[in-house]
PDB file of N, CA, C, O and CB in Angstrom:
ATOM      1  N   MET A   1     -25.809 227.739 132.589  1.00  0.00           N
ATOM      2  CA  MET A   1     -27.010 227.173 132.023  1.00  0.00           C
ATOM      3  C   MET A   1     -27.651 228.217 131.116  1.00  0.00           C
ATOM      4  O   MET A   1     -27.834 229.364 131.523  1.00  0.00           O
ATOM      5  CB  MET A   1     -27.989 226.711 133.133  1.00  0.00           C
ATOM      6  N   PRO A   2     -27.995 227.825 129.884  1.00  0.00           N
ATOM      7  CA  PRO A   2     -28.579 228.797 128.961  1.00  0.00           C
ATOM      8  C   PRO A   2     -29.992 229.195 129.385  1.00  0.00           C
ATOM      9  O   PRO A   2     -30.691 228.439 130.060  1.00  0.00           O
ATOM     10  CB  PRO A   2     -28.601 228.229 127.542  1.00  0.00           C
ATOM     11  N   LYS A   3     -30.387 230.372 128.985  1.00  0.00           N
ATOM     12  CA  LYS A   3     -31.724 230.856 129.278  1.00  0.00           C
ATOM     13  C   LYS A   3     -32.732 230.065 128.445  1.00  0.00           C
ATOM     14  O   LYS A   3     -32.576 229.938 127.231  1.00  0.00           O
ATOM     15  CB  LYS A   3     -31.840 232.379 128.994  1.00  0.00           C
ATOM     16  N   LEU A   4     -33.750 229.544 129.092  1.00  0.00           N
ATOM     17  CA  LEU A   4     -34.758 228.750 128.408  1.00  0.00           C
ATOM     18  C   LEU A   4     -35.889 229.653 127.927  1.00  0.00           C
ATOM     19  O   LEU A   4     -36.368 230.495 128.686  1.00  0.00           O
ATOM     20  CB  LEU A   4     -35.303 227.641 129.333  1.00  0.00           C
ATOM     21  N   PRO A   5     -36.320 229.490 126.685  1.00  0.00           N
ATOM     22  CA  PRO A   5     -37.400 230.332 126.173  1.00  0.00           C
ATOM     23  C   PRO A   5     -38.745 229.896 126.755  1.00  0.00           C
ATOM     24  O   PRO A   5     -38.895 228.747 127.169  1.00  0.00           O
ATOM     25  CB  PRO A   5     -37.441 230.278 124.635  1.00  0.00           C
ATOM     26  N   PRO A   6     -39.716 230.794 126.788  1.00  0.00           N
ATOM     27  CA  PRO A   6     -41.056 230.384 127.227  1.00  0.00           C
ATOM     28  C   PRO A   6     -41.681 229.487 126.152  1.00  0.00           C
ATOM     29  O   PRO A   6     -41.843 229.902 125.004  1.00  0.00           O
ATOM     30  CB  PRO A   6     -41.967 231.636 127.506  1.00  0.00           C
ATOM     31  N   ILE A   7     -42.025 228.265 126.535  1.00  0.00           N
ATOM     32  CA  ILE A   7     -42.606 227.323 125.579  1.00  0.00           C
ATOM     33  C   ILE A   7     -43.845 226.686 126.184  1.00  0.00           C
ATOM     34  O   ILE A   7     -44.064 226.740 127.394  1.00  0.00           O
ATOM     35  CB  ILE A   7     -41.579 226.238 125.172  1.00  0.00           C
ATOM     36  N   SER A   8     -44.649 226.083 125.323  1.00  0.00           N
ATOM     37  CA  SER A   8     -45.845 225.389 125.782  1.00  0.00           C
ATOM     38  C   SER A   8     -45.505 223.942 126.138  1.00  0.00           C
ATOM     39  O   SER A   8     -44.435 223.434 125.804  1.00  0.00           O
ATOM     40  CB  SER A   8     -46.951 225.437 124.704  1.00  0.00           C
ATOM     41  N   ALA A   9     -46.431 223.307 126.813  1.00  0.00           N
ATOM     42  CA  ALA A   9     -46.239 221.899 127.172  1.00  0.00           C
ATOM     43  C   ALA A   9     -46.145 221.038 125.915  1.00  0.00           C
ATOM     44  O   ALA A   9     -45.378 220.077 125.876  1.00  0.00           O
ATOM     45  CB  ALA A   9     -47.392 221.404 128.077  1.00  0.00           C
ATOM     46  N   LYS A  10     -46.913 221.376 124.899  1.00  0.00           N
ATOM     47  CA  LYS A  10     -46.894 220.612 123.652  1.00  0.00           C
ATOM     48  C   LYS A  10     -45.504 220.630 123.021  1.00  0.00           C
ATOM     49  O   LYS A  10     -45.025 219.603 122.539  1.00  0.00           O
ATOM     50  CB  LYS A  10     -47.929 221.172 122.666  1.00  0.00           C
ATOM     51  N   GLU A  11     -44.858 221.794 123.023  1.00  0.00           N
ATOM     52  CA  GLU A  11     -43.505 221.907 122.471  1.00  0.00           C
ATOM     53  C   GLU A  11     -42.496 221.130 123.312  1.00  0.00           C
ATOM     54  O   GLU A  11     -41.587 220.499 122.772  1.00  0.00           O
ATOM     55  CB  GLU A  11     -43.087 223.379 122.382  1.00  0.00           C
ATOM     56  N   ALA A  12     -42.658 221.176 124.626  1.00  0.00           N
ATOM     57  CA  ALA A  12     -41.748 220.445 125.511  1.00  0.00           C
ATOM     58  C   ALA A  12     -41.879 218.944 125.298  1.00  0.00           C
ATOM     59  O   ALA A  12     -40.877 218.230 125.277  1.00  0.00           O
ATOM     60  CB  ALA A  12     -42.025 220.795 126.981  1.00  0.00           C
ATOM     61  N   ILE A  13     -43.104 218.462 125.139  1.00  0.00           N
ATOM     62  CA  ILE A  13     -43.334 217.032 124.921  1.00  0.00           C
ATOM     63  C   ILE A  13     -42.713 216.592 123.601  1.00  0.00           C
ATOM     64  O   ILE A  13     -42.098 215.528 123.532  1.00  0.00           O
ATOM     65  CB  ILE A  13     -44.846 216.714 124.934  1.00  0.00           C
ATOM     66  N   LYS A  14     -42.865 217.396 122.559  1.00  0.00           N
ATOM     67  CA  LYS A  14     -42.267 217.058 121.259  1.00  0.00           C
ATOM     68  C   LYS A  14     -40.748 216.977 121.354  1.00  0.00           C
ATOM     69  O   LYS A  14     -40.135 216.077 120.778  1.00  0.00           O
ATOM     70  CB  LYS A  14     -42.668 218.093 120.200  1.00  0.00           C
ATOM     71  N   ALA A  15     -40.134 217.921 122.084  1.00  0.00           N
ATOM     72  CA  ALA A  15     -38.675 217.906 122.246  1.00  0.00           C
ATOM     73  C   ALA A  15     -38.243 216.652 122.989  1.00  0.00           C
ATOM     74  O   ALA A  15     -37.255 216.023 122.609  1.00  0.00           O
ATOM     75  CB  ALA A  15     -38.192 219.167 122.998  1.00  0.00           C
ATOM     76  N   LEU A  16     -38.963 216.275 124.042  1.00  0.00           N
ATOM     77  CA  LEU A  16     -38.620 215.072 124.801  1.00  0.00           C
ATOM     78  C   LEU A  16     -38.814 213.815 123.956  1.00  0.00           C
ATOM     79  O   LEU A  16     -38.032 212.870 124.066  1.00  0.00           O
ATOM     80  CB  LEU A  16     -39.470 214.986 126.077  1.00  0.00           C
ATOM     81  N   GLU A  17     -39.845 213.794 123.116  1.00  0.00           N
ATOM     82  CA  GLU A  17     -40.050 212.640 122.229  1.00  0.00           C
ATOM     83  C   GLU A  17     -38.909 212.520 121.226  1.00  0.00           C
ATOM     84  O   GLU A  17     -38.517 211.408 120.872  1.00  0.00           O
ATOM     85  CB  GLU A  17     -41.395 212.758 121.486  1.00  0.00           C
ATOM     86  N   ARG A  18     -38.373 213.642 120.763  1.00  0.00           N
ATOM     87  CA  ARG A  18     -37.209 213.605 119.862  1.00  0.00           C
ATOM     88  C   ARG A  18     -35.978 213.061 120.577  1.00  0.00           C
ATOM     89  O   ARG A  18     -35.073 212.522 119.941  1.00  0.00           O
ATOM     90  CB  ARG A  18     -36.913 215.009 119.306  1.00  0.00           C
ATOM     91  N   LEU A  19     -35.945 213.203 121.900  1.00  0.00           N
ATOM     92  CA  LEU A  19     -34.828 212.692 122.702  1.00  0.00           C
ATOM     93  C   LEU A  19     -35.025 211.230 123.092  1.00  0.00           C
ATOM     94  O   LEU A  19     -34.199 210.669 123.812  1.00  0.00           O
ATOM     95  CB  LEU A  19     -34.653 213.539 123.957  1.00  0.00           C
ATOM     96  N   GLY A  20     -36.106 210.606 122.627  1.00  0.00           N
ATOM     97  CA  GLY A  20     -36.301 209.182 122.875  1.00  0.00           C
ATOM     98  C   GLY A  20     -37.356 208.843 123.912  1.00  0.00           C
ATOM     99  O   GLY A  20     -37.565 207.664 124.197  1.00  0.00           O
ATOM    100  N   PHE A  21     -38.025 209.828 124.485  1.00  0.00           N
ATOM    101  CA  PHE A  21     -39.071 209.565 125.467  1.00  0.00           C
ATOM    102  C   PHE A  21     -40.370 209.192 124.761  1.00  0.00           C
ATOM    103  O   PHE A  21     -40.635 209.647 123.648  1.00  0.00           O
ATOM    104  CB  PHE A  21     -39.285 210.792 126.379  1.00  0.00           C
ATOM    105  N   VAL A  22     -41.170 208.367 125.412  1.00  0.00           N
ATOM    106  CA  VAL A  22     -42.481 207.987 124.881  1.00  0.00           C
ATOM    107  C   VAL A  22     -43.538 208.309 125.934  1.00  0.00           C
ATOM    108  O   VAL A  22     -43.280 208.256 127.136  1.00  0.00           O
ATOM    109  CB  VAL A  22     -42.520 206.464 124.490  1.00  0.00           C
ATOM    110  N   ARG A  23     -44.734 208.644 125.452  1.00  0.00           N
ATOM    111  CA  ARG A  23     -45.838 208.896 126.370  1.00  0.00           C
ATOM    112  C   ARG A  23     -46.282 207.578 126.984  1.00  0.00           C
ATOM    113  O   ARG A  23     -46.552 206.607 126.278  1.00  0.00           O
ATOM    114  CB  ARG A  23     -47.019 209.594 125.646  1.00  0.00           C
ATOM    115  N   VAL A  24     -46.351 207.561 128.292  1.00  0.00           N
ATOM    116  CA  VAL A  24     -46.796 206.360 128.993  1.00  0.00           C
ATOM    117  C   VAL A  24     -48.280 206.485 129.314  1.00  0.00           C
ATOM    118  O   VAL A  24     -49.057 205.560 129.076  1.00  0.00           O
ATOM    119  CB  VAL A  24     -45.971 206.133 130.289  1.00  0.00           C
ATOM    120  N   ARG A  25     -48.667 207.647 129.861  1.00  0.00           N
ATOM    121  CA  ARG A  25     -50.066 207.855 130.200  1.00  0.00           C
ATOM    122  C   ARG A  25     -50.320 209.336 130.418  1.00  0.00           C
ATOM    123  O   ARG A  25     -49.393 210.140 130.519  1.00  0.00           O
ATOM    124  CB  ARG A  25     -50.457 207.045 131.452  1.00  0.00           C
ATOM    125  N   GLN A  26     -51.590 209.673 130.487  1.00  0.00           N
ATOM    126  CA  GLN A  26     -52.007 211.029 130.830  1.00  0.00           C
ATOM    127  C   GLN A  26     -53.168 210.912 131.792  1.00  0.00           C
ATOM    128  O   GLN A  26     -54.115 210.157 131.570  1.00  0.00           O
ATOM    129  CB  GLN A  26     -52.398 211.860 129.559  1.00  0.00           C
ATOM    130  N   ARG A  27     -53.073 211.675 132.862  1.00  0.00           N
ATOM    131  CA  ARG A  27     -54.177 211.716 133.811  1.00  0.00           C
ATOM    132  C   ARG A  27     -54.464 213.182 134.093  1.00  0.00           C
ATOM    133  O   ARG A  27     -53.634 213.893 134.661  1.00  0.00           O
ATOM    134  CB  ARG A  27     -53.846 210.923 135.133  1.00  0.00           C
ATOM    135  N   GLY A  28     -55.633 213.617 133.696  1.00  0.00           N
ATOM    136  CA  GLY A  28     -55.979 215.021 133.872  1.00  0.00           C
ATOM    137  C   GLY A  28     -55.081 215.896 133.027  1.00  0.00           C
ATOM    138  O   GLY A  28     -55.005 215.738 131.809  1.00  0.00           O
ATOM    139  N   SER A  29     -54.399 216.825 133.686  1.00  0.00           N
ATOM    140  CA  SER A  29     -53.570 217.777 132.946  1.00  0.00           C
ATOM    141  C   SER A  29     -52.089 217.460 133.040  1.00  0.00           C
ATOM    142  O   SER A  29     -51.266 218.362 132.889  1.00  0.00           O
ATOM    143  CB  SER A  29     -53.816 219.174 133.449  1.00  0.00           C
ATOM    144  N   HIS A  30     -51.720 216.201 133.285  1.00  0.00           N
ATOM    145  CA  HIS A  30     -50.311 215.820 133.374  1.00  0.00           C
ATOM    146  C   HIS A  30     -50.019 214.629 132.466  1.00  0.00           C
ATOM    147  O   HIS A  30     -50.743 213.634 132.472  1.00  0.00           O
ATOM    148  CB  HIS A  30     -49.932 215.488 134.829  1.00  0.00           C
ATOM    149  N   VAL A  31     -48.946 214.747 131.688  1.00  0.00           N
ATOM    150  CA  VAL A  31     -48.505 213.675 130.798  1.00  0.00           C
ATOM    151  C   VAL A  31     -47.227 213.077 131.383  1.00  0.00           C
ATOM    152  O   VAL A  31     -46.298 213.802 131.740  1.00  0.00           O
ATOM    153  CB  VAL A  31     -48.271 214.203 129.331  1.00  0.00           C
ATOM    154  N   VAL A  32     -47.191 211.755 131.475  1.00  0.00           N
ATOM    155  CA  VAL A  32     -46.017 211.051 131.986  1.00  0.00           C
ATOM    156  C   VAL A  32     -45.250 210.487 130.790  1.00  0.00           C
ATOM    157  O   VAL A  32     -45.823 209.801 129.944  1.00  0.00           O
ATOM    158  CB  VAL A  32     -46.423 209.909 132.993  1.00  0.00           C
ATOM    159  N   LEU A  33     -43.949 210.782 130.728  1.00  0.00           N
ATOM    160  CA  LEU A  33     -43.095 210.284 129.655  1.00  0.00           C
ATOM    161  C   LEU A  33     -41.997 209.429 130.269  1.00  0.00           C
ATOM    162  O   LEU A  33     -41.543 209.688 131.384  1.00  0.00           O
ATOM    163  CB  LEU A  33     -42.491 211.456 128.820  1.00  0.00           C
ATOM    164  N   ARG A  34     -41.575 208.412 129.532  1.00  0.00           N
ATOM    165  CA  ARG A  34     -40.541 207.503 130.041  1.00  0.00           C
ATOM    166  C   ARG A  34     -39.596 207.138 128.911  1.00  0.00           C
ATOM    167  O   ARG A  34     -39.979 207.093 127.742  1.00  0.00           O
ATOM    168  CB  ARG A  34     -41.172 206.223 130.661  1.00  0.00           C
ATOM    169  N   LYS A  35     -38.336 206.875 129.295  1.00  0.00           N
ATOM    170  CA  LYS A  35     -37.305 206.450 128.347  1.00  0.00           C
ATOM    171  C   LYS A  35     -36.528 205.320 128.992  1.00  0.00           C
ATOM    172  O   LYS A  35     -36.075 205.442 130.130  1.00  0.00           O
ATOM    173  CB  LYS A  35     -36.356 207.637 127.946  1.00  0.00           C
ATOM    174  N   GLU A  36     -36.372 204.220 128.271  1.00  0.00           N
ATOM    175  CA  GLU A  36     -35.587 203.087 128.763  1.00  0.00           C
ATOM    176  C   GLU A  36     -34.134 203.278 128.355  1.00  0.00           C
ATOM    177  O   GLU A  36     -33.836 203.533 127.188  1.00  0.00           O
ATOM    178  CB  GLU A  36     -36.142 201.738 128.216  1.00  0.00           C
ATOM    179  N   THR A  37     -33.229 203.152 129.326  1.00  0.00           N
ATOM    180  CA  THR A  37     -31.799 203.244 129.053  1.00  0.00           C
ATOM    181  C   THR A  37     -31.118 202.001 129.587  1.00  0.00           C
ATOM    182  O   THR A  37     -31.752 201.175 130.244  1.00  0.00           O
ATOM    183  CB  THR A  37     -31.186 204.523 129.682  1.00  0.00           C
ATOM    184  N   SER A  38     -29.842 201.864 129.312  1.00  0.00           N
ATOM    185  CA  SER A  38     -29.107 200.698 129.786  1.00  0.00           C
ATOM    186  C   SER A  38     -28.994 200.684 131.309  1.00  0.00           C
ATOM    187  O   SER A  38     -28.841 199.619 131.908  1.00  0.00           O
ATOM    188  CB  SER A  38     -27.720 200.665 129.161  1.00  0.00           C
ATOM    189  N   SER A  39     -29.068 201.859 131.941  1.00  0.00           N
ATOM    190  CA  SER A  39     -28.978 201.925 133.401  1.00  0.00           C
ATOM    191  C   SER A  39     -30.342 201.937 134.081  1.00  0.00           C
ATOM    192  O   SER A  39     -30.419 202.045 135.305  1.00  0.00           O
ATOM    193  CB  SER A  39     -28.206 203.152 133.810  1.00  0.00           C
ATOM    194  N   GLY A  40     -31.421 201.828 133.304  1.00  0.00           N
ATOM    195  CA  GLY A  40     -32.766 201.794 133.873  1.00  0.00           C
ATOM    196  C   GLY A  40     -33.685 202.795 133.209  1.00  0.00           C
ATOM    197  O   GLY A  40     -33.309 203.466 132.248  1.00  0.00           O
ATOM    198  N   ALA A  41     -34.884 202.886 133.730  1.00  0.00           N
ATOM    199  CA  ALA A  41     -35.887 203.779 133.151  1.00  0.00           C
ATOM    200  C   ALA A  41     -35.742 205.185 133.722  1.00  0.00           C
ATOM    201  O   ALA A  41     -35.425 205.369 134.898  1.00  0.00           O
ATOM    202  CB  ALA A  41     -37.307 203.241 133.412  1.00  0.00           C
ATOM    203  N   ILE A  42     -35.981 206.174 132.861  1.00  0.00           N
ATOM    204  CA  ILE A  42     -35.979 207.582 133.249  1.00  0.00           C
ATOM    205  C   ILE A  42     -37.370 208.106 132.948  1.00  0.00           C
ATOM    206  O   ILE A  42     -37.895 207.887 131.856  1.00  0.00           O
ATOM    207  CB  ILE A  42     -34.860 208.412 132.490  1.00  0.00           C
ATOM    208  N   GLY A  43     -37.966 208.791 133.898  1.00  0.00           N
ATOM    209  CA  GLY A  43     -39.307 209.318 133.693  1.00  0.00           C
ATOM    210  C   GLY A  43     -39.403 210.777 134.066  1.00  0.00           C
ATOM    211  O   GLY A  43     -38.629 211.277 134.884  1.00  0.00           O
ATOM    212  N   THR A  44     -40.361 211.459 133.459  1.00  0.00           N
ATOM    213  CA  THR A  44     -40.633 212.850 133.783  1.00  0.00           C
ATOM    214  C   THR A  44     -42.113 213.120 133.562  1.00  0.00           C
ATOM    215  O   THR A  44     -42.785 212.402 132.821  1.00  0.00           O
ATOM    216  CB  THR A  44     -39.758 213.807 132.930  1.00  0.00           C
ATOM    217  N   VAL A  45     -42.606 214.154 134.209  1.00  0.00           N
ATOM    218  CA  VAL A  45     -44.014 214.534 134.125  1.00  0.00           C
ATOM    219  C   VAL A  45     -44.101 215.951 133.592  1.00  0.00           C
ATOM    220  O   VAL A  45     -43.392 216.844 134.057  1.00  0.00           O
ATOM    221  CB  VAL A  45     -44.719 214.416 135.508  1.00  0.00           C
ATOM    222  N   VAL A  46     -44.988 216.156 132.597  1.00  0.00           N
ATOM    223  CA  VAL A  46     -45.160 217.480 132.004  1.00  0.00           C
ATOM    224  C   VAL A  46     -46.606 217.929 132.238  1.00  0.00           C
ATOM    225  O   VAL A  46     -47.535 217.272 131.768  1.00  0.00           O
ATOM    226  CB  VAL A  46     -44.812 217.466 130.471  1.00  0.00           C
ATOM    227  N   PRO A  47     -46.810 219.042 132.957  1.00  0.00           N
ATOM    228  CA  PRO A  47     -48.164 219.565 133.113  1.00  0.00           C
ATOM    229  C   PRO A  47     -48.606 220.261 131.827  1.00  0.00           C
ATOM    230  O   PRO A  47     -47.819 220.965 131.194  1.00  0.00           O
ATOM    231  CB  PRO A  47     -48.238 220.541 134.311  1.00  0.00           C
ATOM    232  N   ILE A  48     -49.840 220.065 131.455  1.00  0.00           N
ATOM    233  CA  ILE A  48     -50.349 220.665 130.222  1.00  0.00           C
ATOM    234  C   ILE A  48     -50.751 222.112 130.512  1.00  0.00           C
ATOM    235  O   ILE A  48     -51.799 222.376 131.102  1.00  0.00           O
ATOM    236  CB  ILE A  48     -51.561 219.849 129.654  1.00  0.00           C
ATOM    237  N   HIS A  49     -49.894 223.039 130.083  1.00  0.00           N
ATOM    238  CA  HIS A  49     -50.140 224.474 130.225  1.00  0.00           C
ATOM    239  C   HIS A  49     -49.812 225.149 128.908  1.00  0.00           C
ATOM    240  O   HIS A  49     -49.014 224.639 128.122  1.00  0.00           O
ATOM    241  CB  HIS A  49     -49.301 225.085 131.388  1.00  0.00           C
ATOM    242  N   LYS A  50     -50.431 226.302 128.669  1.00  0.00           N
ATOM    243  CA  LYS A  50     -50.116 227.051 127.450  1.00  0.00           C
ATOM    244  C   LYS A  50     -48.678 227.548 127.473  1.00  0.00           C
ATOM    245  O   LYS A  50     -48.016 227.590 126.437  1.00  0.00           O
ATOM    246  CB  LYS A  50     -51.078 228.232 127.282  1.00  0.00           C
ATOM    247  N   GLU A  51     -48.196 227.925 128.654  1.00  0.00           N
ATOM    248  CA  GLU A  51     -46.807 228.355 128.805  1.00  0.00           C
ATOM    249  C   GLU A  51     -46.275 227.796 130.121  1.00  0.00           C
ATOM    250  O   GLU A  51     -46.852 228.030 131.182  1.00  0.00           O
ATOM    251  CB  GLU A  51     -46.685 229.919 128.766  1.00  0.00           C
ATOM    252  N   LEU A  52     -45.172 227.056 130.043  1.00  0.00           N
ATOM    253  CA  LEU A  52     -44.560 226.471 131.234  1.00  0.00           C
ATOM    254  C   LEU A  52     -43.700 227.520 131.936  1.00  0.00           C
ATOM    255  O   LEU A  52     -42.962 228.261 131.288  1.00  0.00           O
ATOM    256  CB  LEU A  52     -43.710 225.225 130.863  1.00  0.00           C
ATOM    257  N   ALA A  53     -43.799 227.577 133.249  1.00  0.00           N
ATOM    258  CA  ALA A  53     -42.944 228.470 134.026  1.00  0.00           C
ATOM    259  C   ALA A  53     -41.495 227.997 133.893  1.00  0.00           C
ATOM    260  O   ALA A  53     -41.245 226.807 133.704  1.00  0.00           O
ATOM    261  CB  ALA A  53     -43.385 228.510 135.528  1.00  0.00           C
ATOM    262  N   SER A  54     -40.553 228.918 133.991  1.00  0.00           N
ATOM    263  CA  SER A  54     -39.150 228.550 133.781  1.00  0.00           C
ATOM    264  C   SER A  54     -38.672 227.529 134.808  1.00  0.00           C
ATOM    265  O   SER A  54     -37.906 226.632 134.458  1.00  0.00           O
ATOM    266  CB  SER A  54     -38.265 229.791 133.839  1.00  0.00           C
ATOM    267  N   GLY A  55     -39.098 227.636 136.053  1.00  0.00           N
ATOM    268  CA  GLY A  55     -38.716 226.664 137.078  1.00  0.00           C
ATOM    269  C   GLY A  55     -39.296 225.291 136.811  1.00  0.00           C
ATOM    270  O   GLY A  55     -38.643 224.274 137.046  1.00  0.00           O
ATOM    271  N   THR A  56     -40.523 225.264 136.322  1.00  0.00           N
ATOM    272  CA  THR A  56     -41.164 223.995 135.972  1.00  0.00           C
ATOM    273  C   THR A  56     -40.425 223.326 134.830  1.00  0.00           C
ATOM    274  O   THR A  56     -40.191 222.118 134.860  1.00  0.00           O
ATOM    275  CB  THR A  56     -42.636 224.213 135.595  1.00  0.00           C
ATOM    276  N   LEU A  57     -40.058 224.101 133.830  1.00  0.00           N
ATOM    277  CA  LEU A  57     -39.329 223.560 132.679  1.00  0.00           C
ATOM    278  C   LEU A  57     -37.960 223.029 133.104  1.00  0.00           C
ATOM    279  O   LEU A  57     -37.533 221.974 132.634  1.00  0.00           O
ATOM    280  CB  LEU A  57     -39.166 224.638 131.590  1.00  0.00           C
ATOM    281  N   ARG A  58     -37.279 223.743 133.975  1.00  0.00           N
ATOM    282  CA  ARG A  58     -35.984 223.265 134.478  1.00  0.00           C
ATOM    283  C   ARG A  58     -36.142 221.957 135.244  1.00  0.00           C
ATOM    284  O   ARG A  58     -35.292 221.073 135.140  1.00  0.00           O
ATOM    285  CB  ARG A  58     -35.333 224.326 135.380  1.00  0.00           C
ATOM    286  N   GLY A  59     -37.215 221.827 136.009  1.00  0.00           N
ATOM    287  CA  GLY A  59     -37.484 220.596 136.743  1.00  0.00           C
ATOM    288  C   GLY A  59     -37.752 219.425 135.809  1.00  0.00           C
ATOM    289  O   GLY A  59     -37.296 218.308 136.055  1.00  0.00           O
ATOM    290  N   ILE A  60     -38.492 219.684 134.741  1.00  0.00           N
ATOM    291  CA  ILE A  60     -38.779 218.639 133.752  1.00  0.00           C
ATOM    292  C   ILE A  60     -37.472 218.164 133.115  1.00  0.00           C
ATOM    293  O   ILE A  60     -37.246 216.963 132.962  1.00  0.00           O
ATOM    294  CB  ILE A  60     -39.763 219.162 132.660  1.00  0.00           C
ATOM    295  N   ILE A  61     -36.618 219.115 132.747  1.00  0.00           N
ATOM    296  CA  ILE A  61     -35.339 218.782 132.116  1.00  0.00           C
ATOM    297  C   ILE A  61     -34.444 218.014 133.084  1.00  0.00           C
ATOM    298  O   ILE A  61     -33.766 217.067 132.683  1.00  0.00           O
ATOM    299  CB  ILE A  61     -34.627 220.059 131.635  1.00  0.00           C
ATOM    300  N   ARG A  62     -34.437 218.416 134.362  1.00  0.00           N
ATOM    301  CA  ARG A  62     -33.618 217.735 135.370  1.00  0.00           C
ATOM    302  C   ARG A  62     -34.102 216.298 135.580  1.00  0.00           C
ATOM    303  O   ARG A  62     -33.288 215.378 135.661  1.00  0.00           O
ATOM    304  CB  ARG A  62     -33.652 218.510 136.705  1.00  0.00           C
ATOM    305  N   LEU A  63     -35.425 216.098 135.669  1.00  0.00           N
ATOM    306  CA  LEU A  63     -35.960 214.744 135.827  1.00  0.00           C
ATOM    307  C   LEU A  63     -35.658 213.870 134.614  1.00  0.00           C
ATOM    308  O   LEU A  63     -35.446 212.665 134.746  1.00  0.00           O
ATOM    309  CB  LEU A  63     -37.465 214.797 136.062  1.00  0.00           C
ATOM    310  N   ALA A  64     -35.641 214.485 133.431  1.00  0.00           N
ATOM    311  CA  ALA A  64     -35.373 213.742 132.197  1.00  0.00           C
ATOM    312  C   ALA A  64     -33.894 213.395 132.040  1.00  0.00           C
ATOM    313  O   ALA A  64     -33.524 212.620 131.158  1.00  0.00           O
ATOM    314  CB  ALA A  64     -35.838 214.548 130.994  1.00  0.00           C
ATOM    315  N   LYS A  65     -33.052 213.972 132.899  1.00  0.00           N
ATOM    316  CA  LYS A  65     -31.604 213.727 132.875  1.00  0.00           C
ATOM    317  C   LYS A  65     -30.972 214.063 131.528  1.00  0.00           C
ATOM    318  O   LYS A  65     -30.137 213.321 131.010  1.00  0.00           O
ATOM    319  CB  LYS A  65     -31.320 212.279 133.216  1.00  0.00           C
ATOM    320  N   VAL A  66     -31.390 215.199 130.977  1.00  0.00           N
ATOM    321  CA  VAL A  66     -30.770 215.741 129.774  1.00  0.00           C
ATOM    322  C   VAL A  66     -30.255 217.128 130.121  1.00  0.00           C
ATOM    323  O   VAL A  66     -30.739 217.759 131.060  1.00  0.00           O
ATOM    324  CB  VAL A  66     -31.779 215.785 128.564  1.00  0.00           C
ATOM    325  N   THR A  67     -29.289 217.596 129.376  1.00  0.00           N
ATOM    326  CA  THR A  67     -28.772 218.936 129.611  1.00  0.00           C
ATOM    327  C   THR A  67     -29.694 219.955 128.937  1.00  0.00           C
ATOM    328  O   THR A  67     -30.381 219.623 127.971  1.00  0.00           O
ATOM    329  CB  THR A  67     -27.314 219.070 129.082  1.00  0.00           C
ATOM    330  N   PRO A  68     -29.713 221.179 129.435  1.00  0.00           N
ATOM    331  CA  PRO A  68     -30.518 222.212 128.765  1.00  0.00           C
ATOM    332  C   PRO A  68     -30.106 222.407 127.310  1.00  0.00           C
ATOM    333  O   PRO A  68     -30.944 222.703 126.458  1.00  0.00           O
ATOM    334  CB  PRO A  68     -30.398 223.539 129.511  1.00  0.00           C
ATOM    335  N   GLU A  69     -28.816 222.239 127.026  1.00  0.00           N
ATOM    336  CA  GLU A  69     -28.346 222.377 125.655  1.00  0.00           C
ATOM    337  C   GLU A  69     -28.956 221.308 124.752  1.00  0.00           C
ATOM    338  O   GLU A  69     -29.396 221.605 123.641  1.00  0.00           O
ATOM    339  CB  GLU A  69     -26.822 222.299 125.608  1.00  0.00           C
ATOM    340  N   GLN A  70     -28.981 220.047 125.238  1.00  0.00           N
ATOM    341  CA  GLN A  70     -29.586 218.953 124.469  1.00  0.00           C
ATOM    342  C   GLN A  70     -31.068 219.231 124.244  1.00  0.00           C
ATOM    343  O   GLN A  70     -31.590 219.008 123.152  1.00  0.00           O
ATOM    344  CB  GLN A  70     -29.395 217.596 125.196  1.00  0.00           C
ATOM    345  N   PHE A  71     -31.739 219.715 125.278  1.00  0.00           N
ATOM    346  CA  PHE A  71     -33.155 220.007 125.157  1.00  0.00           C
ATOM    347  C   PHE A  71     -33.406 221.088 124.122  1.00  0.00           C
ATOM    348  O   PHE A  71     -34.299 220.960 123.284  1.00  0.00           O
ATOM    349  CB  PHE A  71     -33.723 220.426 126.498  1.00  0.00           C
ATOM    350  N   LEU A  72     -32.610 222.163 124.181  1.00  0.00           N
ATOM    351  CA  LEU A  72     -32.796 223.264 123.243  1.00  0.00           C
ATOM    352  C   LEU A  72     -32.509 222.849 121.795  1.00  0.00           C
ATOM    353  O   LEU A  72     -33.164 223.332 120.872  1.00  0.00           O
ATOM    354  CB  LEU A  72     -31.900 224.428 123.632  1.00  0.00           C
ATOM    355  N   GLU A  73     -31.521 221.947 121.593  1.00  0.00           N
ATOM    356  CA  GLU A  73     -31.228 221.468 120.240  1.00  0.00           C
ATOM    357  C   GLU A  73     -32.412 220.719 119.643  1.00  0.00           C
ATOM    358  O   GLU A  73     -32.620 220.764 118.430  1.00  0.00           O
ATOM    359  CB  GLU A  73     -29.997 220.565 120.252  1.00  0.00           C
ATOM    360  N   ASN A  74     -33.189 220.033 120.473  1.00  0.00           N
ATOM    361  CA  ASN A  74     -34.323 219.250 120.000  1.00  0.00           C
ATOM    362  C   ASN A  74     -35.644 219.984 120.089  1.00  0.00           C
ATOM    363  O   ASN A  74     -36.695 219.408 119.808  1.00  0.00           O
ATOM    364  CB  ASN A  74     -34.414 217.984 120.771  1.00  0.00           C
ATOM    365  N   LEU A  75     -35.605 221.254 120.479  1.00  0.00           N
ATOM    366  CA  LEU A  75     -36.831 222.013 120.678  1.00  0.00           C
ATOM    367  C   LEU A  75     -37.505 222.376 119.371  1.00  0.00           C
ATOM    368  O   LEU A  75     -38.717 222.204 119.237  1.00  0.00           O
ATOM    369  CB  LEU A  75     -36.542 223.259 121.459  1.00  0.00           C
ATOM    370  N   PHE A  76     -36.747 222.877 118.402  1.00  0.00           N
ATOM    371  CA  PHE A  76     -37.372 223.345 117.144  1.00  0.00           C
ATOM    372  C   PHE A  76     -36.815 222.629 115.958  1.00  0.00           C
ATOM    373  O   PHE A  76     -37.224 222.896 114.828  1.00  0.00           O
ATOM    374  CB  PHE A  76     -37.180 224.839 116.961  1.00  0.00           C
TER     375      PHE A  76
END
């Protein structure tokens, strides 16, 4: 698994939106994103922080069911 750079929640949300996710709602400091696929809906939650911890970012990527490589390609 490639090393993930320290990024903000805003950057992570933009990368997920490029992968087809849409914002469903926001409550407090958490944004819920969802993507409809042929096998069903995939959802993930992104906490709004200036810098996401590496474990938190890995969890977001795992819930989104994308590979770290796919995420990094859509990051910038």
